[in-house]
N, C-alpha and C positions, 0 to 999 in steps of 0.2 A: 787082424791088426796089420800084418805085413802088407796085405793088398791095399788096405785103406791108405797106408802111408808110403806107398810106392812113389818113387821120385817123380814120376810123370804126373801124379795127381797133385803136386805141390801148387797151391795158388800163386799166381805171379807175384803178388805183394809179399809173399813169405819165402821168396827164393833166397839162396845163398850165393852171393856174387863175389867173383874172384878177381883180384888185382894181380896176384902172383901165384903161379901154379903151386898147388898144395896137395901132396899125397897124404891123405889121412891115415893110410896104413903105416906110414913111417912115424907117426906121432905116438909117443909112448906115454905122455902125460898131458892132461888138459887142465889148465888153471882157470878159475873163474873169479871175477869180482862179484860182489853181492848186489849193492844198490843199483837199480836200473839195469841190472844184467840178469842175475839169477832171480832176483826179486824185482818184479815190475810194479811201479807205483802208478796210481792215477795222478799224473803230474799236475793237472789243474788244481786238484784238491790239496796235494802235498805242498805245492809252491804257494798257493794262496795262504795256507797256514803259516809257512815260513815268512811270507810277506807281512802278514798281520803281526807276527811276533816282532819283526824289525820295526814296523810302524809304531807299535807300542813303546819300543825302546826310544824312538825319536820323540814321541809324544811326551815321554817323561823328561825330555830335554826342552820341552816347550816349543818344539818345531811345529809349524801349522800343517800337519799331515793328516788331520782327522778325516778330511773328506776324500782322501786318496783311496782308490780301489785297484785291486789287482786285475790286470787285463792280459790274459794268456796270448792274445793276438798281437800285443805290442812288440814282442820279441820272439825270436826263434834261436835255436842252437846254431852256432856258426857265425853269428854276428860278432862284431868287434866294437868294443867301447873305446872311443877316443877320449881319454880322460884329460887331455890337454885342452880340447875345445868343447867338451860337453856334448859330443855327438855319438850316435849309434850309426855304424856304417856296415855295408855289405860289400865285400871285395871279391874280385874274381881270382883265378888261380895265379895271376901274375902280381897280385897285390894292388891292382888299380881299383879304386872305389867306384862302384856302379850305382849305389843308392846310399842316401844319408838322411838322417833326421837330427835336428838339434833339439834336445829335450824330447818332446813328443810331437814336434811339428816337422813335417817333411821339408827338406831344404829345396827351394826352387833350383831348377837345373843350372841356371847361370851362376847362382851362388855356390852350388856344389862344385861346379867346374873351376871357379876362381879359387875356392878353398883348397881343393885337392888336385889341381891340374899337375902339380909337380911332386905329388906325394905318392909314395909306394909303401904299402903296409909291410912292415918288418916286425913280426911278433916278438922278436928279441928286444925291441925298443920299449922303454918304460911307458910310453904314452898309450900303447895298445894293450887291451885286455880281451883276450879271445874267450868267447863263451863256449867252453868245451863240452858241457853236459847239460842235461835238463835241469840240474840243480841251479843253473845260472839264470833261469827264467825270472825268478822273483827279484834277483839282484839287478838284472838288466832293466826290468820294468820300473823298479823303484828309482834307479839311477836316472832314467829319463824324466820321471816325474819330479825328482828333486832338482834337476837342472832347471826346470821351469820355475820352481820356487826361488832358486838362487838368482835367476835372471830378473825376477821381480823384487829382489833384495829383501826377501822374507826369511832368509837364514842368516841372522846376524852372527858375525864372528867367523864365518866360513870364507876363507880366502882362496877362491877359485875352484875350478872343476876338479882338479887333481886332489885337493884336500877334501872336497866333497866325497869323492870316490873312496879315499882312505878312511873317512869316517864311516861310510856305508859298509866297507869291508870289515872294519873293526866291530861294527854293530852285529854283523852276521856271525863273526867269530865269537863274540860275546854270547849271542843267543845259543849257539851250539855248545859252548863251554858250560853255560848254566844248566843245560839239560832239560829246560822246560818244553822245548819243541819236541824232542824225542819222547819225553814223558807223556805228552798228549797223544803221540802216535802209538806208543806202547799201550795206552789205555784202551785203544780200539783199533788194532792193526788191520782188521778186516775192512775197515772203512778206507784204508789207503792202499792196500795190496790188491793188485789185479791178478786174479787166480788164472793159472795156465797149467792144466793137468798134463799137457804134452811135454812140458819141460822135464817132468819126471821120466817119461818114456825116453826122451833123448839122452838123459844121463845114464839111465839103466842100460840102454843100448851100448853106450860107450864103455861102461864099467864091465859088462859081460863080454865085450870085445877085447878086453885085456888092457884098457887104458887106465892109468892112475889118474884119479880125479882130485883136484886141489881146490880148496876155497881160500882165497887170499883177499881179505877185505880190510879197509881202514876202520870199519865200525868196531865198537867195543863188544865184548862178549855178551854183556847184559842186553844189548840191543840186537845182536845177531841172532840169538836163540829164538826169541819170539817172532822175529821177522821170517826167519827160515822155516820155523814151525808152521806159521800161517800160510806160507807159499807152498810148502812141500808135503807136510805130514798128512793132510786130508787125501792125498792121491797116492801115497805109498802103500803097496800091498801088505807090508808088515814092517814093523820097526819105525824108526824116525829118520829124519834127514841126515843125521850124523853117519848113518850106515852107508851113505852114498860116497863119502869122501875118505880118501886115504890120508890126506893132510888137511888140517884146518888151521889157518893162521888169522887171528883177529888183530886189530890195532897195528896193521902192517906199516903204516906211515908211507904209503906210496906217494910220490914216485921214489922217495929215498930207499924204499925196500929193494928196488932194482939196481941202485947205484952205489949204496954204501953198506957197510956191515954194522949192524946194531945188536945189542944184547938180545938173547932169546930167553923168554920166560914160558913156563908151562902153566896153563890154567888148571888148577887142581880141584876147584869146587864149582858147583853150579852158580854160586854167587860171584864167581870171577876172581877168587883168591889166587895169587900168583906165587910161583917160586922160581928162582933162577935155575937154569939147566946148562950143564957144560957138555952133556953127551949128545946134544943135537936132537933132531926130530925122531919120533918113534911112532909106531902104530897105535891107533885108538886113543890118541891124546890130542889136546887142543893147545895151541901155542899163541903167544903174543910177541910181536916184534920180529926180530931176526932179519934175514935177508934172503935174496934169491940164491945166494951161494949155499945156504942151508938146504934149499930145495934140490939143487943139482947134486949136492953131495949125498943126500939121503936117498934119492931115487937112482943115482948113478946114470943120469942122462945129461946130454949136452944141449946147447941152445936150440938147435934146429929140430930137436926131438920133442920140444915142449910147445904147445899152443896155448897162448893166453888170451882170454876172452873178457872184454870189458867195454864200458860205455864212455870212458873219459879219454878224449883224444890224446892228451899229453900224459896223464898219470898212468894210463893203462896200455896204450899201444905205441906211443911215440918212444918212450924211454925203453920199453922192453925190446923194441925193434932196433933202436939206435945203439943201445949199450950192450944188450945180451944176445942179440940176434935170435931171440925166440921168435917163433911164428906167431902171428897176431890176428885176432878177429875183433872187429868193432861192432858193437850193438847200437843201431840207430833206430830207436823205437818209432820215431815219427816217419821213418822211411815207408812204413806200411801204408799209412794214409796218403803219403805223397804219391806212391806208385798207383794206388787205387784212383786218386783224383787225376793223375796224368793220363791214365788209361781211359778214364771216362771222358777226358777232353780230346781223346785221340782223333775222332772224326773232324772236329774243328781244327785240330793241329794239322791234319792232312790238307784241309782246305786252305789253311794259312800257308802251308808249304807250297801248294800248287800256285797260289797267287804270288808268292815270293819268287818262284821260278819264272813265272810270267814276267814279273817286274825285272828280274835279272836279265832276261832275254831282251826286253824292250830297252833297258838301259844300255846293254851292250850294243844294240843296233843304233841307238841314239849317239853313243860315243863314236861308233864307226862312221856315221853320217857326218858328224861334226868334223872329224878328221879328214874325211874325203873332201868336204867343202873347203876346209882350210888349205889343203894341198892344192886344190884347183885355183883358189884365189891367190895364194902366195906364189904358186908355180915353182916350188923348190924341189919337186920331184916330178918326173914325167907321169902324165895321167892318160890312160887309154881314151881314144875318141868315142868308144861305145858306151861311156858312162852316162847315166841319166843327167839331164840338165840340172843346174844348181837349184832352179826354182822348184823342180819336182822333189829334190832332196829336202829342201827347207820346208816344203809343204808336208812331207812325210814326218819331218822332225816335229813340227807343230802338232801333228796328229798323235805322235807318240807321247808328247808332253801332256796332252789332254787325257790320254788313256792312263798315263802314270798318275796324274792328279786324282782321277777317279779311283784307281787302284789303291792309292794311299788312303783315301777316305774309307775304303772298305777294310783295308788292312789294319788301320790304327786301333779300332776297338778290339779286334781279335788279338792283336799283338799285346795289348794291355792285359786282356784276360789271360793270355798264355803266361805272361810275366807274373801274374798274381795267383796262379794255381797253388793250392795248399795254404797260402797265407796272403790275405788281402793287402797287407802292408809290405811284405818282404818277398813274396813269391816262394818258389821251391827252395828247399835248403841246399840242394845239390847244384843249383844253377844261379849265375849272376848275369842276367840278360841272356845273351846267346852263348855264353861261355860257362865253364865250370866255376863253381863258387870256390872260395878259399877253403871252406870246409871240405869240399870234394877233393881239392888238391892235397890237403893234409891227409885225408883218408887214403887216397891212392898211394901216397908216399910211405905211409907207416902201417897200414892195415893190409895184410895179405888177403883176407876175405872180410866181407861185411854183410850184415843181415839185420832184420828188424827185431828178432828175439832169439834167445838160446834154443827154444824148442824147434826152430826151423832146421837145426842140424839133423834132426831125425829124418828129414826128407832125403838128405844126401847119403845117410848111413855113415857109420864109423870107418867104412872101407873105401870110400870114394876117392877118386883121383880128380881133383878139381883143377881144371885147366883155364888159365887166363885167356881171354880172347886176344887175337892179334891186334896190337896197337895200331890205331889209324893215324894217318898224316893227311894234311890238307891236299897233297898232290895225288893221293890214292884215287884210282879211277872210280871207286864206289862212293867217294866223298863228294858232297855238293861242291860243284866248281872244280872237281878234280880231273875232269876230262872235257876237253874242248874240241868241237868239230871245226877244223880249219878248212874243210873242203867244200863248205856250203856255197852254192852259186848265188845265194842271196846276200853274201858278205860284200858290202859296197867298198871295202878297202881293197885296193889292188896294188 
């Protein structure tokens, strides 16, 4: 087993990637979220079910949604809903919008530019709703489709896009409160849970290395038990999933769990009966509510000694990092497919890079020629006599322009394909055009490490010293454009 899971055998798409150096030997406790973290779901099946339940809710209100269907390609995690204008947008790390659709229709470039030229996405503003997790897919898809219906005036009584979103959000909350959605999942958990035996190995490695393991989930006890049993129990050598964890907290109400103090209750029966507790956490017990302060007090650990692992950008990693200074790990399940597809596109990407370098060189030469001609015609600086005649320079400039036109024809389809890797509508979740996406910016800011699944931690072992790479800057010699050769004899600027 140890040879099979040696760090060097880790597939590229299952790597553990480091934003801030993390010494796992100094981590004394590791906390885990459950949904889409310890328990992986088939998101297409889960979200289609959630979508259909919300659709039934609106059908009961006589909304004309009967023909709507869930499309997993319509949205991706990291998109942002503009509930003021009824758009879905993808922003880069600076908050500038790089792609947009109104309802389900892509916005033409000129319309997008006019709409958002002076707009910077600030997630603290009411108009923006960030899609933090895979649970957002059904919400985003239905919002886009309902915008189309509202624009056609088929939703009487709905006064604008913001009210439309509020009604959608209320419907989702109602569906979860009624419990019908989870009841259907509990009836056949194996249909929804993606089994990963390696996650058991990863947790056992950590437990036997002396780490305290914590389960902190917003799900209620009656849902947590069957989901954890389906994901873990078939792969445990003896006992059940409860034996893995030193602390189990359900109904945690994250992110408030990390920021406020709430009453702590003990779950005293398998049916979920509760009793108040004033003595705090204890071994071999399950609790509901409470706060992060209970964790730190019980374990006798401080913030930097705890690693919390979750999939929700805000509720799991943002708040724990911002408020508690716990170390953080973000689970990005779709990262696995994205890395695989990006690597498969690698040769084409190299060819695109080669053509872009050629284009850069030609454009630099064209700019130098234009400046040389301008200087000679306007005579505002001395020009050496040994320079080529203007006619020769203008002929070369025409030649360069023709070559650039041909290059652009070859580059355009490859660039479009590169921008659509992973998702034909939105491209990679980590990039917005040639820049990092807003999701990548949030992840870099709040997640110390990130990976596609919890079981990937077994590749680095519980004893690893994970080092962040040296941050790059545009002027670094190794960066594209970071080093310029000013000594070339072919440079026509003198």
